[in-house]
C-alpha positions as CSV (number, residue, x, y, z in Angstrom):
1,M,-83.3,-64.8,10.9
2,I,-83.2,-67.0,8.3
3,E,-83.3,-66.7,4.1
4,Q,-86.4,-66.6,2.9
5,P,-87.9,-67.4,-0.8
6,C,-88.4,-64.3,-2.4
7,P,-91.3,-63.1,-2.6
8,G,-92.7,-62.3,-6.3
9,P,-92.0,-60.8,-9.5
10,S,-93.3,-57.7,-9.2
11,D,-90.6,-57.0,-7.2
12,P,-88.5,-60.1,-6.8
13,Y,-86.6,-57.9,-3.8
14,P,-88.6,-56.2,-2.1
15,T,-86.6,-53.5,0.4
16,R,-88.0,-50.5,2.9
17,K,-91.6,-51.8,2.9
18,A,-91.5,-53.2,5.9
19,G,-90.9,-53.4,9.6
20,E,-88.4,-56.4,9.7
21,P,-85.3,-56.6,8.5
22,A,-85.0,-60.1,6.0
23,L,-83.3,-62.0,4.1
24,L,-84.2,-63.0,1.2
25,Y,-82.1,-66.0,-1.0
26,R,-80.8,-64.2,-4.5
27,T,-82.7,-65.5,-7.8
28,D,-80.6,-64.4,-10.9
29,P,-77.3,-65.6,-12.4
30,V,-74.2,-64.0,-11.3
31,V,-71.6,-64.8,-14.1
32,Y,-73.9,-64.7,-17.8
33,G,-71.4,-64.9,-19.7
34,G,-68.5,-68.1,-20.7
35,P,-64.2,-68.0,-20.6
36,D,-64.7,-67.7,-24.7
37,D,-66.5,-64.0,-24.5
38,G,-63.8,-61.5,-23.4
39,P,-60.6,-61.9,-20.7
40,I,-61.7,-63.7,-18.3
41,D,-61.0,-67.5,-17.6
42,A,-63.4,-70.6,-16.8
43,G,-61.1,-70.9,-12.8
44,T,-61.4,-67.0,-12.3
45,L,-65.2,-66.8,-13.8
46,S,-65.9,-70.1,-11.6
47,S,-64.9,-68.0,-8.6
48,F,-66.2,-65.2,-9.6
49,D,-69.4,-67.0,-9.2
50,E,-68.8,-68.0,-5.7
51,K,-67.3,-65.3,-4.3
52,G,-68.9,-62.3,-6.2
53,F,-66.2,-60.9,-6.5
54,L,-62.1,-61.3,-8.5
55,T,-58.7,-59.0,-8.8
56,I,-56.3,-58.3,-11.2
57,E,-52.8,-58.0,-10.1
58,E,-52.1,-55.0,-12.1
59,L,-54.9,-53.4,-14.6
60,L,-52.4,-50.6,-14.6
61,G,-48.7,-49.6,-15.6
62,A,-46.6,-46.9,-13.4
63,E,-47.5,-44.7,-16.6
64,E,-50.7,-44.7,-16.4
65,I,-51.6,-44.7,-13.2
66,E,-48.8,-41.6,-13.0
67,R,-51.5,-39.7,-15.5
68,Y,-54.8,-40.7,-13.9
69,R,-53.4,-39.2,-10.0
70,A,-52.6,-36.0,-12.3
71,E,-56.2,-35.3,-13.9
72,L,-57.1,-36.4,-10.2
73,R,-55.2,-33.4,-8.9
74,R,-56.5,-31.3,-11.0
75,L,-60.2,-31.9,-10.6
76,S,-59.2,-31.6,-6.8
77,E,-57.8,-28.0,-7.8
78,D,-60.8,-27.3,-10.2
79,E,-62.6,-24.3,-8.5
80,A,-65.7,-25.1,-11.0
81,I,-65.3,-29.1,-9.4
82,L,-66.0,-27.9,-6.2
83,R,-68.6,-25.7,-6.9
84,D,-70.5,-28.8,-8.6
85,D,-73.5,-30.9,-7.9
86,R,-71.3,-34.2,-8.7
87,T,-68.8,-33.2,-6.0
88,V,-69.4,-34.7,-3.0
89,T,-67.4,-33.7,0.4
90,E,-67.3,-35.0,3.9
91,R,-69.4,-34.4,6.5
92,G,-67.8,-31.9,8.8
93,S,-65.0,-30.4,6.3
94,D,-64.2,-29.4,2.9
95,E,-62.7,-32.4,1.8
96,I,-63.4,-34.0,-1.3
97,R,-65.2,-37.0,-0.5
98,S,-65.9,-37.8,-4.7
99,I,-66.6,-36.5,-7.7
100,F,-69.6,-38.8,-10.3
101,E,-70.4,-38.9,-13.1
102,V,-66.1,-38.6,-13.4
103,H,-66.4,-40.0,-17.1
104,K,-67.9,-37.5,-17.9
105,V,-66.3,-34.6,-16.3
106,S,-63.1,-36.1,-17.3
107,E,-61.8,-36.7,-20.6
108,V,-58.5,-39.2,-18.9
109,F,-61.0,-41.0,-17.8
110,A,-63.9,-41.1,-19.8
111,E,-61.2,-43.5,-22.7
112,L,-60.3,-45.3,-19.2
113,V,-64.1,-46.4,-19.1
114,T,-64.1,-47.3,-23.0
115,D,-60.5,-49.1,-22.4
116,P,-61.5,-52.8,-23.8
117,R,-59.3,-54.4,-20.4
118,V,-62.6,-52.7,-17.6
119,V,-65.6,-53.2,-19.8
120,G,-64.2,-56.3,-21.7
121,R,-64.6,-58.4,-18.3
122,A,-68.0,-56.4,-17.4
123,R,-69.2,-57.6,-20.4
124,Q,-68.0,-61.1,-20.2
125,L,-69.8,-61.0,-17.1
126,L,-72.8,-59.8,-17.3
127,G,-73.2,-61.2,-21.3
128,S,-74.5,-58.2,-23.1
129,D,-73.5,-55.0,-24.0
130,V,-73.5,-52.2,-20.9
131,Y,-73.5,-48.6,-19.8
132,V,-72.5,-46.7,-17.1
133,H,-74.7,-46.5,-14.5
134,Q,-73.1,-44.6,-11.9
135,S,-68.6,-44.1,-12.3
136,R,-66.8,-41.6,-9.7
137,V,-64.0,-41.2,-7.7
138,N,-63.5,-41.1,-4.4
139,Y,-60.7,-39.4,-2.6
140,K,-60.6,-40.1,1.0
141,P,-57.5,-38.6,2.1
142,G,-54.9,-39.2,4.9
143,F,-55.8,-39.0,9.1
144,K,-59.6,-36.8,7.1
145,G,-60.7,-40.0,4.9
146,K,-64.6,-40.9,6.1
147,D,-65.7,-44.4,6.0
148,F,-67.5,-46.3,3.4
149,Y,-70.6,-48.0,6.1
150,W,-71.7,-51.8,5.3
151,H,-74.1,-51.9,2.6
152,S,-75.2,-53.4,-0.6
153,D,-75.4,-51.0,-4.0
154,F,-78.3,-53.2,-5.3
155,E,-80.2,-52.7,-2.3
156,T,-79.7,-48.5,-3.0
157,W,-79.9,-49.0,-6.9
158,H,-83.4,-51.5,-6.3
159,A,-84.9,-48.9,-4.1
160,E,-83.7,-45.5,-5.5
161,D,-82.9,-45.8,-8.6
162,G,-85.1,-48.4,-10.1
163,M,-83.0,-51.1,-11.2
164,P,-85.3,-54.5,-11.8
165,R,-82.2,-57.6,-11.2
166,M,-79.1,-58.5,-10.1
167,R,-77.3,-57.4,-13.3
168,A,-75.0,-55.4,-12.5
169,V,-71.2,-55.2,-12.2
170,S,-68.5,-52.6,-10.6
171,I,-64.8,-52.0,-10.9
172,S,-62.4,-50.9,-8.9
173,I,-59.4,-49.3,-9.6
174,A,-56.3,-48.5,-6.8
175,L,-54.4,-45.2,-8.8
176,T,-52.7,-45.3,-4.6
177,E,-51.1,-48.5,-2.7
178,N,-54.3,-50.3,-0.3
179,F,-52.8,-50.9,2.8
180,V,-54.5,-52.8,5.8
181,H,-54.6,-49.7,7.7
182,N,-55.3,-47.0,5.4
183,G,-59.4,-47.9,4.8
184,G,-59.1,-50.7,1.8
185,L,-62.7,-52.8,0.5
186,M,-63.6,-54.9,2.7
187,I,-66.5,-57.3,0.9
188,M,-67.9,-60.9,2.1
189,P,-67.6,-63.4,-0.1
190,G,-71.1,-65.0,-0.8
191,S,-72.4,-62.6,0.4
192,H,-73.8,-61.9,-3.1
193,R,-76.7,-64.5,-2.8
194,T,-78.5,-63.7,-0.4
195,F,-80.4,-60.1,-0.8
196,V,-80.9,-58.1,2.6
197,S,-83.8,-56.2,3.3
198,C,-83.5,-53.0,4.3
199,V,-86.0,-51.6,7.5
200,G,-86.5,-47.1,6.9
201,E,-88.3,-45.1,4.8
202,T,-86.5,-43.6,1.7
203,P,-87.2,-39.9,1.8
204,N,-87.4,-37.5,-0.6
205,D,-83.5,-36.1,-1.7
206,H,-82.1,-38.8,0.5
207,Y,-78.7,-38.5,-1.8
208,K,-78.4,-35.2,-0.5
209,E,-77.1,-37.2,3.2
210,S,-76.9,-40.5,1.6
211,L,-73.1,-39.9,-0.4
212,R,-71.6,-38.4,3.0
213,G,-72.6,-41.5,5.0
214,Q,-75.9,-43.1,5.0
215,E,-78.1,-44.7,6.8
216,V,-81.4,-45.1,5.5
217,G,-80.7,-48.7,3.1
218,T,-77.6,-49.6,5.5
219,P,-78.4,-53.3,7.0
220,D,-78.8,-54.4,10.4
221,P,-76.7,-55.9,12.4
222,D,-77.9,-58.9,13.4
223,S,-78.2,-59.1,9.6
224,L,-74.5,-58.1,8.8
225,S,-73.1,-60.8,11.9
226,I,-75.0,-63.4,10.6
227,L,-73.3,-63.1,7.2
228,A,-69.9,-61.7,8.5
229,N,-70.5,-65.5,10.8
230,K,-70.9,-68.1,7.2
231,H,-68.9,-65.8,4.9
232,G,-66.4,-63.5,6.2
233,I,-64.6,-60.8,5.5
234,D,-62.2,-60.7,2.4
235,L,-59.9,-56.9,3.5
236,F,-58.6,-55.7,-0.8
237,T,-54.6,-55.1,-0.2
238,G,-53.0,-54.3,-3.5
239,P,-50.4,-51.7,-5.7
240,A,-51.7,-48.7,-7.1
241,G,-53.0,-50.4,-10.8
242,S,-54.4,-53.0,-9.3
243,A,-58.3,-53.6,-9.2
244,T,-61.3,-55.8,-8.0
245,M,-64.2,-56.3,-9.7
246,F,-67.5,-56.7,-7.7
247,D,-71.1,-58.2,-8.1
248,C,-73.9,-55.9,-7.2
249,N,-74.9,-56.8,-4.3
250,C,-72.1,-58.0,-2.3
251,M,-71.4,-56.4,1.0
252,H,-69.0,-54.5,1.1
253,G,-67.8,-51.7,3.0
254,S,-64.6,-50.1,4.7
255,N,-63.2,-47.7,7.6
256,G,-61.7,-44.6,8.0
257,N,-58.3,-43.7,7.0
258,I,-56.3,-42.8,10.3
259,T,-53.4,-42.5,8.7
260,P,-50.5,-40.1,6.6
261,F,-51.9,-42.9,3.5
262,P,-54.2,-41.9,0.8
263,R,-56.6,-44.2,-0.6
264,S,-58.0,-43.0,-3.7
265,N,-60.3,-44.9,-6.6
266,V,-61.7,-44.7,-9.4
267,F,-65.3,-47.0,-9.6
268,I,-66.9,-47.7,-12.8
269,V,-70.6,-49.4,-12.4
270,F,-71.8,-51.4,-15.4
271,N,-75.3,-52.1,-15.5
272,S,-76.6,-54.6,-18.8
273,V,-78.5,-52.7,-21.6
274,E,-81.2,-55.2,-21.0
275,N,-81.9,-54.7,-16.7
276,A,-81.8,-51.1,-18.1
277,C,-83.7,-48.8,-14.4
278,E,-87.5,-48.6,-13.9
279,E,-89.0,-46.0,-11.6
280,P,-87.6,-46.6,-8.4
281,F,-88.8,-49.2,-6.0
282,A,-88.9,-47.7,-3.0
283,A,-88.1,-43.9,-3.3
284,P,-90.3,-40.7,-4.5
285,S,-88.5,-39.8,-6.8
286,R,-86.0,-40.7,-8.9
287,R,-81.7,-39.8,-7.9
288,P,-80.2,-37.3,-9.9
289,E,-78.7,-38.5,-13.8
290,F,-75.0,-37.7,-12.0
291,I,-75.3,-40.8,-9.6
292,A,-77.8,-43.1,-11.7
293,A,-77.9,-42.8,-15.3
294,R,-80.4,-42.5,-17.3
295,D,-78.5,-43.1,-21.0
296,F,-78.7,-46.6,-21.2
297,T,-76.2,-45.9,-24.6
298,P,-73.8,-49.4,-25.0
299,V,-69.8,-48.3,-23.8
300,G,-68.2,-48.1,-27.5
């Protein structure tokens, strides 16, 4: 399998439409802003352009971390939250996997979304005002936390949410320590420059199953092997309060957690207001707004 040019302007990144997977060249920029547009320096911007991610060793201080941990506990014990459609449990158990639209569920996390340390970096990378396409907290408890299989977020957002171009960025902020053994984030550096076109038609209400364990829209083993052999795999470790920002098309995933040490994080997706979602490119209907926002109001 070799990388191919993207076929045309009507859908620059076709997926879930052909019987065979394909590797397509990215046609969009990675970094849209410059060093004078925010807190990220020129060297880090250049590295982000090359690798598709950057790390922040200490985004949050100790008191802030404890505040967000307390909010995690409160949400996990709130019966109304547990019954809400925005709460996703692990397959085969009642353990919380994720709580979506957390910036609307929680005033505490709403403050984090508008924090200049967070949204300022997103605006700089995307070169525009931004809105929250998705937010969630991931719990990944000790012993029972399941894996997140390899995937490009953009493939899903393009296919099922109608995101036109690769002009979105995610930030994962650790609320517990990330060890090498408790299911930390893995990224193939440089993979953001290749779009993996997947096979398999999107079923109705696919999100109900995919949020617990995605199958349709996951890359094939041959494509993953090509990318891994070309780029390698980086595993992110670090203390609570550290963060990783990564491009929407990075190939990433995480192993399950069979250790006693939970790995919880808050995850926020910022999309450029100039890249607002349209109709899905490869799905029968839109996903719910708590997964893919249709309110494109700029943050702040």
